[in-house]
BAFI-3210 file (N, C-alpha, C; in Angstrom, 3 decimals, decimal comma, padded with zeros to 6 digits):
// residues 244
n [1|2|3|4|5|6|7|8|9|10|11|12|13|14|15|16|17|18|19|20|21|22|23|24|25|26|27|28|29|30|31|32|33|34|35|36|37|38|39|40|41|42|43|44|45|46|47|48|49|50|51|52|53|54|55|56|57|58|59|60|61|62|63|64|65|66|67|68|69|70|71|72|73|74|75|76|77|78|79|80|81|82|83|84|85|86|87|88|89|90|91|92|93|94|95|96|97|98|99|100|101|102|103|104|105|106|107|108|109|110|111|112|113|114|115|116|117|118|119|120|121|122|123|124|125|126|127|128|129|130|131|132|133|134|135|136|137|138|139|140|141|142|143|144|145|146|147|148|149|150|151|152|153|154|155|156|157|158|159|160|161|162|163|164|165|166|167|168|169|170|171|172|173|174|175|176|177|178|179|180|181|182|183|184|185|186|187|188|189|190|191|192|193|194|195|196|197|198|199|200|201|202|203|204|205|206|207|208|209|210|211|212|213|214|215|216|217|218|219|220|221|222|223|224|225|226|227|228|229|230|231|232|233|234|235|236|237|238|239|240|241|242|243|244]
n.u [-022,484|-023,317|-025,261|-023,993|-023,271|-020,695|-019,182|-020,123|-019,374|-016,579|-016,241|-017,075|-015,042|-012,903|-013,539|-013,209|-010,448|-009,730|-010,731|-009,116|-006,657|-007,081|-008,044|-006,426|-003,608|-002,778|-003,526|-002,030|000,569|000,849|000,753|003,021|004,989|004,744|005,524|008,216|009,075|008,732|010,537|009,940|010,729|013,302|016,380|015,638|016,356|016,743|014,167|012,636|013,745|013,005|010,206|009,903|011,045|009,522|009,022|011,171|010,992|009,812|006,467|005,198|006,760|006,208|003,469|003,483|004,826|002,988|000,855|001,824|002,098|-000,574|-001,604|-003,421|-001,940|000,033|002,338|000,739|-001,641|-000,666|000,151|-002,310|-003,528|-001,876|-002,412|-005,130|-004,923|-005,573|-004,773|-006,094|-007,615|-009,192|-008,013|-009,215|-009,114|-008,166|-009,667|-012,375|-015,180|-016,126|-014,042|-011,642|-010,546|-009,383|-006,652|-005,480|-005,834|-004,141|-001,667|-001,577|-001,473|000,957|002,770|002,525|002,367|004,802|005,573|003,784|004,442|007,018|006,432|004,840|006,638|008,665|007,286|006,584|009,016|009,368|007,882|007,605|009,187|008,710|005,995|004,973|006,313|005,235|002,577|002,965|003,893|001,587|000,196|-000,682|-001,177|000,589|-001,201|-003,064|-001,452|-000,917|-003,517|-004,585|-002,644|-000,725|-002,222|-004,075|-002,166|-000,966|-002,987|-003,176|-001,184|-002,298|-004,517|-003,272|-001,974|-004,201|-005,347|-003,314|-003,488|-006,071|-005,864|-003,835|-005,086|-007,188|-005,931|-004,491|-002,957|-000,906|-000,370|-002,790|-003,305|-001,127|-001,376|-003,793|-004,467|-006,199|-008,398|-009,043|-009,708|-012,128|-013,374|-013,481|-011,728|-011,843|-011,062|-011,521|-009,366|-008,256|-010,522|-011,027|-008,707|-008,960|-011,330|-010,822|-008,395|-008,050|-009,363|-008,834|-010,151|-012,693|-014,144|-016,102|-015,720|-013,343|-014,215|-015,940|-014,081|-012,791|-014,859|-015,002|-012,504|-012,897|-014,860|-013,348|-011,734|-013,697|-014,772|-012,478|-012,109|-014,470|-014,165|-011,857|-012,744|-014,629|-012,882|-011,407|-013,410|-014,123|-011,711|-011,526|-013,799|-013,308|-010,874|-008,843|-009,761|-008,127|-005,784|-006,242]
n.v [013,957|011,271|011,641|012,310|011,476|011,129|010,354|007,724|006,545|006,752|005,161|002,667|002,189|002,052|-000,248|-002,081|-001,952|-002,943|-005,553|-006,505|-006,483|-008,230|-010,589|-010,963|-010,052|-011,313|-014,173|-014,830|-014,123|-015,949|-018,438|-018,181|-018,033|-020,606|-022,128|-021,376|-022,286|-025,049|-025,542|-025,548|-024,195|-023,134|-021,426|-019,988|-017,769|-015,654|-015,581|-014,865|-012,350|-010,888|-010,836|-009,412|-007,015|-004,593|-003,403|-001,838|000,369|003,695|004,599|006,557|006,566|003,987|004,263|006,139|004,588|002,427|003,927|004,844|002,368|001,542|003,533|005,263|005,115|003,417|000,644|-001,700|-001,078|-000,920|-003,553|-004,927|-003,794|-004,840|-007,574|-007,624|-006,771|-004,199|-001,077|001,233|000,745|001,614|002,211|002,446|001,873|003,122|005,381|004,998|004,894|002,462|000,683|001,648|000,831|-001,604|-001,590|-000,395|-002,375|-004,384|-003,092|-002,799|-005,487|-006,235|-004,623|-005,184|-007,924|-009,260|-008,391|-009,675|-012,258|-012,559|-012,330|-014,632|-016,599|-016,372|-017,272|-019,834|-021,109|-021,653|-023,851|-027,219|-029,549|-032,251|-032,669|-032,104|-034,023|-036,326|-036,077|-036,333|-038,963|-040,266|-040,051|-037,581|-035,017|-032,178|-029,910|-030,758|-030,875|-028,176|-027,045|-028,508|-028,693|-026,532|-024,079|-024,094|-023,954|-021,485|-019,663|-017,521|-015,806|-015,225|-013,735|-011,464|-010,458|-009,844|-007,783|-005,856|-005,496|-004,422|-002,047|-000,755|-000,508|001,267|003,607|004,187|006,275|007,483|005,817|005,606|008,291|009,117|007,457|007,974|010,587|011,841|010,267|011,022|013,636|013,296|012,060|009,304|007,346|007,819|007,483|007,051|008,308|010,155|011,592|012,756|014,351|016,113|017,361|018,583|020,043|021,478|023,825|026,228|028,451|027,859|026,902|024,990|022,937|021,874|020,764|018,875|017,225|016,239|014,702|012,711|011,495|010,445|008,592|006,808|005,677|004,393|002,541|001,006|-000,160|-001,680|-003,518|-004,846|-006,043|-007,801|-009,423|-010,567|-012,026|-013,861|-015,239|-016,491|-018,013|-019,932|-021,027|-023,806|-025,733|-025,148|-027,261|-028,598]
n.w [010,910|010,557|008,719|006,447|003,209|002,188|004,368|004,834|002,464|002,672|004,934|003,926|002,013|003,784|005,238|003,218|002,946|005,463|005,210|003,125|004,429|006,651|005,457|003,317|003,435|005,885|005,677|003,298|004,083|006,181|004,829|003,163|005,138|006,217|004,005|003,832|006,337|006,140|004,213|001,426|-000,791|-002,997|-002,265|000,230|001,822|-000,016|-001,112|001,146|001,671|-000,621|-000,431|001,911|001,303|000,526|003,014|003,600|002,059|001,370|002,105|000,590|-001,727|-002,655|-003,118|-005,247|-007,122|-007,616|-008,472|-010,916|-012,180|-012,500|-014,051|-016,681|-019,015|-018,246|-017,440|-016,926|-018,242|-020,875|-021,212|-021,096|-023,338|-025,292|-025,004|-025,660|-028,227|-028,990|-029,369|-028,652|-026,471|-023,436|-020,155|-017,154|-014,457|-012,140|-012,076|-011,888|-009,710|-008,776|-009,068|-008,095|-005,694|-006,190|-007,369|-005,132|-003,212|-004,261|-003,931|-001,125|-000,285|-001,433|-000,033|002,808|003,278|003,624|006,150|007,930|007,247|008,318|011,054|011,495|010,689|012,604|014,862|014,047|014,091|016,721|017,292|018,317|016,432|016,550|016,839|014,311|012,786|013,912|013,092|010,342|010,206|010,944|008,657|007,734|005,340|003,868|003,678|005,642|007,922|008,118|008,567|010,748|012,702|012,724|012,449|014,741|016,844|016,445|016,892|018,683|017,708|015,243|016,072|017,244|014,968|013,427|014,934|014,676|011,922|011,618|013,113|011,669|009,180|009,616|010,181|008,028|005,627|003,963|001,679|000,118|-000,237|-001,810|-004,008|-005,343|-006,519|-008,427|-007,904|-005,310|-005,705|-006,917|-004,892|-004,960|-003,900|-001,217|002,205|005,775|007,411|005,532|004,867|007,360|007,567|005,347|006,062|008,571|008,392|006,033|005,892|007,801|008,696|009,428|012,235|012,746|010,916|011,857|014,262|013,212|011,935|014,222|015,264|013,306|013,685|016,246|015,603|014,092|016,083|017,657|015,813|015,372|017,925|018,135|015,979|016,820|019,189|018,080|016,586|018,650|019,954|017,935|017,719|020,264|020,102|018,127|018,752|019,930|022,867|025,998|027,667|030,935]
ca.u [-021,592|-024,075|-026,112|-023,119|-023,000|-019,257|-018,696|-020,443|-018,526|-015,236|-016,289|-017,120|-013,695|-012,048|-013,846|-012,557|-009,033|-009,648|-010,933|-007,908|-005,604|-007,376|-008,283|-005,455|-002,221|-002,487|-003,459|-000,923|001,786|000,888|001,104|004,415|005,817|004,714|006,362|009,612|009,330|008,797|011,602|009,329|011,187|014,754|016,904|014,645|016,800|016,444|012,703|012,161|014,182|012,228|008,849|009,965|011,692|008,726|009,053|012,296|010,726|008,866|005,095|004,920|007,421|005,437|002,223|003,756|005,162|001,774|000,065|002,347|001,812|-001,988|-002,034|-004,138|-000,931|001,107|002,736|-000,363|-002,546|-000,042|000,118|-003,671|-003,748|-001,158|-003,153|-006,386|-004,621|-006,338|-003,986|-006,972|-008,409|-009,076|-007,747|-009,693|-009,286|-007,889|-010,529|-013,763|-015,552|-016,378|-012,842|-010,426|-009,963|-008,694|-005,200|-005,062|-005,754|-002,907|-000,535|-001,580|-000,993|002,382|003,577|002,487|002,382|006,102|005,602|003,109|005,201|008,112|005,836|004,443|007,826|009,332|006,530|006,667|010,312|009,301|007,070|008,326|009,082|008,248|004,547|004,745|006,769|004,254|001,421|003,358|003,946|000,197|-000,376|-001,212|-000,552|001,034|-002,369|-003,640|-000,540|-001,101|-004,821|-004,904|-001,573|-000,083|-003,190|-004,498|-001,065|-000,662|-004,218|-002,882|-000,440|-003,264|-005,305|-002,433|-001,781|-005,467|-005,474|-002,378|-004,006|-007,219|-005,376|-003,123|-006,004|-008,036|-005,145|-003,714|-003,121|000,076|-000,444|-003,959|-003,156|-000,146|-001,760|-005,061|-004,691|-007,443|-009,484|-009,440|-010,392|-013,510|-013,810|-013,692|-010,900|-011,862|-011,131|-011,800|-008,285|-008,138|-011,726|-010,795|-007,676|-009,512|-012,381|-010,338|-007,170|-007,951|-010,055|-008,602|-011,007|-014,017|-013,990|-017,067|-015,113|-012,372|-014,982|-016,416|-012,930|-012,597|-015,899|-014,596|-011,404|-013,499|-015,532|-012,296|-011,357|-014,813|-014,818|-011,320|-012,377|-015,523|-013,605|-010,919|-013,574|-015,164|-011,773|-011,084|-014,485|-013,998|-010,547|-011,865|-014,868|-012,831|-009,598|-009,013|-009,796|-006,845|-005,710|-006,152]
ca.v [012,976|010,095|012,014|012,706|010,328|010,953|009,574|006,310|006,075|006,576|003,996|001,471|001,981|001,638|-001,646|-002,862|-002,027|-003,871|-006,913|-006,887|-006,740|-009,392|-011,795|-011,024|-009,998|-012,288|-015,546|-015,011|-014,118|-017,212|-019,507|-018,000|-018,419|-022,072|-022,629|-021,195|-023,137|-026,437|-025,615|-025,955|-023,307|-023,003|-020,110|-019,375|-016,460|-014,688|-015,505|-014,090|-010,967|-010,234|-010,596|-008,417|-005,804|-003,356|-002,781|-000,907|001,479|004,707|004,366|007,528|006,069|002,833|004,771|006,710|003,468|001,728|004,881|004,800|001,036|001,445|004,722|004,978|004,778|002,742|-000,690|-002,661|-000,698|-001,303|-005,009|-005,321|-003,405|-005,815|-008,845|-007,453|-006,332|-002,968|000,025|002,321|000,308|002,509|001,570|003,457|001,221|004,074|006,555|004,646|004,781|001,066|-000,156|002,313|000,136|-002,822|-001,389|-000,124|-003,683|-005,018|-002,419|-003,132|-006,861|-006,269|-003,948|-005,655|-009,380|-009,663|-008,106|-010,768|-013,467|-012,614|-012,603|-016,039|-017,444|-016,360|-018,123|-021,216|-021,671|-022,042|-025,062|-028,485|-030,266|-033,620|-032,698|-032,171|-035,325|-037,326|-035,969|-036,880|-040,418|-040,730|-039,967|-036,251|-034,291|-030,837|-029,065|-031,195|-030,401|-026,730|-026,692|-029,226|-028,579|-025,217|-022,990|-024,008|-023,547|-020,060|-018,869|-016,266|-014,951|-014,758|-012,672|-010,261|-009,942|-009,251|-006,488|-004,949|-005,194|-003,526|-000,731|-000,139|-000,193|002,410|004,843|004,315|007,590|007,852|005,051|005,998|009,710|009,259|006,650|008,307|012,033|012,118|009,585|011,817|014,821|012,888|011,368|007,888|006,517|008,429|006,660|007,896|009,224|011,243|012,393|013,557|015,342|017,144|018,092|019,349|020,835|022,205|025,123|026,651|029,578|027,362|026,033|023,897|021,826|021,226|019,923|017,747|016,336|015,567|013,674|011,609|010,779|009,640|007,459|005,844|004,962|003,512|001,441|000,146|-000,938|-002,664|-004,572|-005,625|-006,885|-008,885|-010,328|-011,293|-012,995|-014,930|-016,052|-017,342|-018,946|-021,021|-021,571|-025,089|-025,604|-025,348|-028,420|-028,271]
ca.w [010,311|010,157|007,597|005,349|002,333|001,999|005,513|004,625|001,360|003,230|005,825|003,082|001,491|004,892|005,530|002,160|003,316|006,595|004,690|002,384|005,407|007,483|004,665|002,224|003,909|006,937|005,152|002,362|004,888|006,922|003,890|002,768|006,287|006,303|002,905|004,241|007,502|005,682|003,193|000,161|-001,850|-003,080|-001,867|001,130|002,279|-001,076|-001,195|002,292|001,523|-001,673|000,059|002,985|000,789|000,578|004,337|003,660|001,151|001,826|001,651|-000,464|-002,940|-003,121|-003,670|-006,565|-008,002|-008,018|-009,241|-012,281|-012,723|-012,855|-014,784|-017,928|-020,023|-017,535|-017,918|-016,898|-019,332|-022,135|-021,295|-021,446|-024,731|-026,125|-024,962|-026,386|-029,590|-029,220|-028,795|-028,209|-025,316|-022,291|-018,862|-016,207|-013,160|-011,068|-012,183|-011,652|-008,298|-008,432|-009,233|-007,647|-004,553|-006,630|-007,329|-003,750|-002,552|-004,719|-003,295|000,301|-000,125|-001,787|000,982|004,197|003,413|004,164|007,586|008,637|006,993|009,294|012,368|011,553|010,579|013,907|015,782|013,568|014,471|018,130|017,416|018,419|015,157|016,772|016,611|012,871|012,302|014,351|012,197|009,045|010,349|010,986|007,314|007,421|004,231|004,243|004,009|006,908|008,969|008,234|009,119|011,983|013,709|012,773|012,675|016,153|017,724|016,252|016,936|019,373|016,781|014,240|016,695|017,352|013,612|013,006|015,625|014,016|010,589|011,759|013,546|010,558|008,088|009,951|010,281|006,801|005,006|002,957|000,437|-000,677|-000,566|-002,884|-005,169|-005,989|-006,516|-009,141|-007,206|-004,151|-006,212|-007,175|-003,664|-005,231|-003,019|000,112|003,409|006,934|007,799|004,567|005,061|008,562|007,251|004,471|006,772|009,717|008,223|004,768|006,012|009,183|009,065|009,810|013,409|012,704|010,175|012,745|015,178|012,423|011,792|015,504|015,359|012,425|014,341|017,318|014,959|013,725|017,305|018,047|014,849|015,648|019,137|017,823|015,141|017,628|020,080|017,258|016,277|019,885|020,186|016,935|018,072|021,401|019,707|017,280|019,214|020,605|024,329|026,674|028,581|032,340]
c.u [-022,368|-025,004|-025,308|-022,837|-021,505|-018,642|-018,942|-019,643|-017,097|-015,180|-016,303|-015,736|-012,744|-012,285|-013,282|-011,077|-008,829|-009,782|-009,717|-006,779|-005,846|-007,478|-007,359|-004,043|-001,911|-002,489|-002,291|000,411|001,970|001,332|002,565|005,361|005,876|005,569|007,837|009,970|009,511|009,796|011,069|009,800|012,709|015,160|015,945|015,053|016,480|014,935|012,155|012,526|013,349|010,805|008,849|010,494|010,834|008,721|010,171|012,071|009,728|007,480|004,712|005,519|006,640|004,114|002,409|004,105|003,911|000,829|000,503|002,029|000,384|-002,503|-002,682|-003,184|000,257|001,392|001,593|-001,360|-001,968|-000,033|-001,269|-004,000|-003,058|-001,906|-004,436|-006,183|-005,429|-005,581|-004,822|-007,822|-008,132|-008,896|-008,055|-009,885|-009,115|-008,856|-011,980|-014,032|-015,675|-015,126|-011,580|-009,762|-009,214|-007,183|-004,675|-004,917|-004,488|-001,695|-000,441|-001,050|000,507|003,251|003,675|002,477|003,690|006,218|004,961|003,808|006,314|007,582|005,492|005,657|008,574|008,613|006,533|007,959|010,367|008,536|007,962|008,120|008,597|006,735|004,245|005,171|005,805|003,017|001,731|003,398|002,530|-000,513|-000,933|-000,448|-000,130|-000,148|-003,017|-002,768|-000,752|-002,400|-005,061|-003,869|-001,109|-001,078|-003,684|-003,402|-000,830|-001,921|-003,994|-002,129|-001,356|-004,104|-004,507|-002,228|-003,054|-005,676|-004,547|-002,904|-005,170|-006,764|-004,658|-004,044|-006,813|-007,251|-004,288|-003,999|-002,217|-000,127|-001,589|-003,837|-002,210|-000,544|-002,883|-005,343|-006,002|-008,633|-009,958|-010,123|-011,864|-014,121|-014,028|-012,977|-010,861|-011,940|-011,199|-010,631|-008,119|-009,353|-011,577|-009,786|-008,252|-010,571|-011,802|-009,256|-007,068|-008,698|-009,956|-009,559|-012,384|-013,875|-014,963|-016,479|-014,063|-013,080|-015,530|-015,292|-012,628|-013,627|-015,550|-013,468|-011,916|-014,224|-014,525|-011,890|-012,444|-014,891|-013,666|-011,584|-013,414|-014,957|-012,620|-011,671|-014,153|-014,077|-011,411|-012,138|-014,385|-012,826|-010,855|-012,915|-014,336|-011,473|-009,820|-009,034|-008,441|-006,912|-005,548|-004,925]
c.v [011,779|010,384|012,399|011,493|010,067|010,173|008,086|005,723|005,826|005,365|002,703|001,162|001,505|000,175|-002,572|-003,024|-002,988|-005,316|-007,391|-007,229|-008,041|-010,679|-011,902|-011,096|-011,112|-013,720|-015,784|-015,030|-015,411|-018,355|-019,393|-018,385|-019,939|-022,693|-022,505|-022,136|-024,596|-026,635|-026,137|-025,104|-023,252|-021,571|-019,395|-017,993|-015,374|-014,478|-014,636|-012,621|-010,221|-009,925|-009,478|-007,062|-004,553|-002,668|-001,752|000,332|002,441|004,418|005,324|007,060|004,891|003,282|005,357|005,623|002,774|002,653|004,886|003,460|000,950|002,674|004,324|004,620|004,047|001,352|-001,700|-002,355|-001,125|-002,817|-005,500|-004,946|-004,371|-007,145|-008,758|-007,066|-005,098|-001,806|001,186|001,941|001,208|001,716|002,592|002,881|002,202|005,253|006,267|004,439|003,317|000,201|000,448|001,587|-001,131|-002,617|-001,072|-001,430|-004,419|-004,412|-002,766|-004,539|-006,933|-005,669|-004,765|-007,172|-009,862|-009,430|-009,240|-012,104|-013,633|-012,918|-014,082|-016,956|-017,499|-017,255|-019,587|-021,884|-022,062|-023,350|-026,292|-029,281|-031,703|-033,746|-032,842|-033,524|-036,434|-037,297|-036,544|-038,403|-040,999|-040,574|-038,617|-035,634|-032,901|-029,900|-029,451|-030,782|-028,912|-026,397|-027,303|-029,053|-027,126|-024,118|-022,950|-023,529|-022,044|-019,197|-017,535|-015,295|-014,399|-013,620|-011,375|-009,634|-009,276|-007,886|-005,458|-004,536|-004,217|-002,122|-000,016|000,282|001,063|003,698|005,062|005,618|007,730|007,145|005,528|007,448|009,895|008,498|007,261|009,795|012,380|011,462|010,365|013,098|014,516|012,171|009,872|007,002|007,061|007,369|007,600|008,796|010,398|012,159|013,299|014,667|016,479|017,992|019,047|020,354|021,588|023,531|025,570|027,752|029,136|026,413|024,865|022,691|021,117|020,319|018,694|016,731|015,579|014,453|012,466|010,803|009,928|008,421|006,388|005,022|003,960|002,303|000,476|-000,747|-002,027|-003,821|-005,443|-006,539|-008,065|-009,903|-011,176|-012,368|-014,165|-015,840|-016,995|-018,384|-020,150|-021,572|-022,869|-024,898|-025,884|-026,547|-027,952|-028,962]
c.w [009,777|008,980|006,361|004,465|002,144|003,160|005,297|003,475|001,854|004,152|005,017|002,512|002,587|005,270|004,456|002,474|004,481|006,111|003,919|003,348|006,163|006,678|003,457|002,737|004,899|006,400|004,199|003,113|005,661|006,014|003,453|003,903|006,430|005,207|003,257|005,383|007,109|004,549|001,859|-001,018|-001,811|-002,750|-000,931|001,626|001,267|-001,190|-000,067|002,159|000,495|-001,207|001,104|002,504|000,860|001,935|004,460|002,804|001,774|001,261|000,527|-001,780|-003,525|-003,745|-005,058|-007,577|-008,521|-008,784|-010,698|-012,942|-013,242|-013,589|-016,105|-019,064|-019,401|-018,070|-017,948|-018,009|-020,679|-022,310|-021,702|-022,889|-025,685|-026,160|-025,773|-027,850|-029,980|-028,589|-028,280|-027,005|-024,118|-021,004|-017,776|-014,806|-012,008|-011,044|-011,848|-010,169|-007,866|-008,471|-008,639|-006,482|-004,955|-006,676|-005,938|-002,984|-002,959|-004,014|-001,817|000,548|-000,412|-000,679|002,263|004,366|004,023|005,658|008,371|008,400|008,027|010,694|012,498|011,488|011,909|014,906|015,342|014,022|015,944|018,337|017,475|017,128|015,332|016,544|015,125|012,322|012,711|013,461|010,823|009,085|010,349|009,651|006,942|006,247|004,713|004,507|005,335|008,084|009,208|008,973|010,501|013,082|013,850|013,144|014,125|017,089|017,645|016,261|017,645|018,488|015,701|014,803|016,777|015,979|013,095|013,649|014,984|012,645|010,663|012,137|012,402|009,431|008,364|010,177|009,032|006,083|003,780|001,626|-000,439|-001,113|-001,749|-004,143|-005,980|-005,924|-007,207|-008,458|-006,004|-004,587|-006,501|-005,960|-003,888|-004,215|-001,594|001,206|004,616|007,344|006,843|004,658|006,275|008,287|006,400|005,180|007,811|009,371|006,914|004,791|007,464|009,631|009,562|010,996|013,428|011,985|011,031|013,742|014,457|012,212|013,077|015,696|014,489|013,066|015,500|016,754|014,552|014,937|017,701|017,116|015,083|016,852|018,867|017,005|015,918|018,596|019,301|016,927|017,486|020,168|019,216|017,274|019,229|021,024|018,959|017,694|019,951|022,121|024,922|027,603|030,008|032,964]
res [m|l|q|d|p|l|f|w|h|a|l|k|n|n|l|i|v|v|a|v|s|a|f|g|q|i|p|i|g|f|v|l|a|f|i|l|y|r|k|m|v|k|a|p|g|f|f|q|a|m|v|f|l|p|q|f|l|s|t|i|v|i|g|l|l|w|k|r|m|f|a|a|n|g|p|i|a|q|l|l|q|f|i|q|q|d|p|d|a|q|f|t|l|m|l|e|r|s|t|v|m|i|p|i|a|f|a|l|i|w|i|y|t|g|f|y|m|v|i|f|l|a|n|l|q|k|i|d|t|n|m|i|e|a|a|k|i|d|g|a|s|e|p|q|v|f|m|k|v|i|v|p|i|l|s|g|t|i|l|v|s|t|i|l|a|i|a|g|s|l|k|g|f|e|l|i|f|s|m|t|t|q|g|l|q|r|n|n|a|m|v|l|p|i|f|m|y|q|t|a|f|q|d|y|s|n|p|v|r|f|a|y|g|a|a|i|s|n|a|i|v|i|i|s|v|v|l|i|i|i|s|n|w|v|s|k|r|f|s|p|p|e|d|n]
***
């Protein structure tokens, strides 16, 4: 496994998915939750429902939707051709090895940001508003309230969300499988769960491949544990000291 270039390519793509989840979905969800909590947007109920809506849709359906959006003749390609005033311009974002993860990242953020927004919003509503009002009286701006008051209080929630994001990223299968049929044929969008599936279950007559797939699944577990330990250490390292 360690000598297989396809394993390292799948691992690299998986780490990109983890990074998008940890540094994309969670921060954006946190900011959106803070905006709702501080009533900075009109019609907050409608806003919250629209952001959370993808959670009610099938992942396969969402994958096919985004696959069509980023297709070579899809709406985004036609929009770019209109902007460039070149109807013959080629749009190969989903076909290139170096760019195939970009549309996947957009889809991942669109799907799961609402989930983390709801988690953070539920925890924000438990905070004593007197702390925030005291900070405002002392002259703190909204960004300062967010960074100096809200983030330290919800450090535990951030850790739990990070663990959920890592676990979900390393077992993700449906979205990438449905979005990148051609990409998987070329192994461009290969991630570890799909690599394990193709290795273990597409050739039942070869018991060695099934054992190889089991080794890949064990590697996924080990990587998940390592990343969670690192997340836990970072959280403890930068969390505020507890009062005795």
